[in-house]
C-alpha positions in Angstrom: 2.4 31.1 33.9 3.9 27.6 32.4 8.3 26.6 33.4 10.5 26.3 30.6 10.0 22.6 30.4 6.6 22.4 30.1 7.3 25.3 27.6 10.3 23.1 26.0 7.7 20.3 25.5 5.0 21.9 24.0 7.7 23.2 21.7 9.1 19.7 20.8 5.8 18.4 20.4 4.0 21.4 17.8 7.5 20.6 15.9 7.1 16.7 15.8 2.9 17.5 14.9 4.0 20.0 12.2 6.6 17.8 10.8 8.9 21.3 11.6 13.0 20.8 11.0 13.9 22.3 14.9 17.5 24.1 15.5 18.3 23.9 19.2 20.0 26.8 18.8 16.4 28.7 18.4 14.4 27.2 20.7 15.7 29.7 23.7 14.4 32.3 21.4 11.2 30.4 20.0 10.1 30.0 23.9 11.0 33.7 25.1 8.1 34.9 22.0 5.6 31.9 23.1 6.2 33.4 26.8 5.1 37.0 25.7 2.5 35.8 23.4 0.9 33.7 26.4 1.4 36.8 28.3 -0.5 39.2 26.1 -2.8 36.1 25.6 -3.6 36.7 29.7 -4.1 40.3 29.8 -6.8 40.4 27.2 -8.6 37.2 29.2 -7.9 38.9 32.1 -9.8 42.1 31.1 -13.8 42.6 33.3 -15.8 43.3 30.5 -20.0 43.7 31.5 -22.1 41.1 31.0 -23.9 43.1 28.0 -21.1 44.0 27.0 -21.5 42.9 22.6 -18.8 42.6 19.8 -19.0 45.2 17.3 -20.3 44.6 13.7 -17.0 46.1 11.5 -14.0 45.8 12.4 -11.7 48.1 10.8 -7.4 48.3 11.3 
């Protein structure tokens, strides 16, 4: 898991690249959201699938 400093750098770089104003008061909330998103991504990435697993032909929500 990235450190808070790494996440702050990522947030700052993304805001700059997208030309978005970034209120420093929101940085903590953005960092928390990013930590949760990365934890969810890791859970999906770490889920074992057998080699013969195929994607569903149709997805319906």
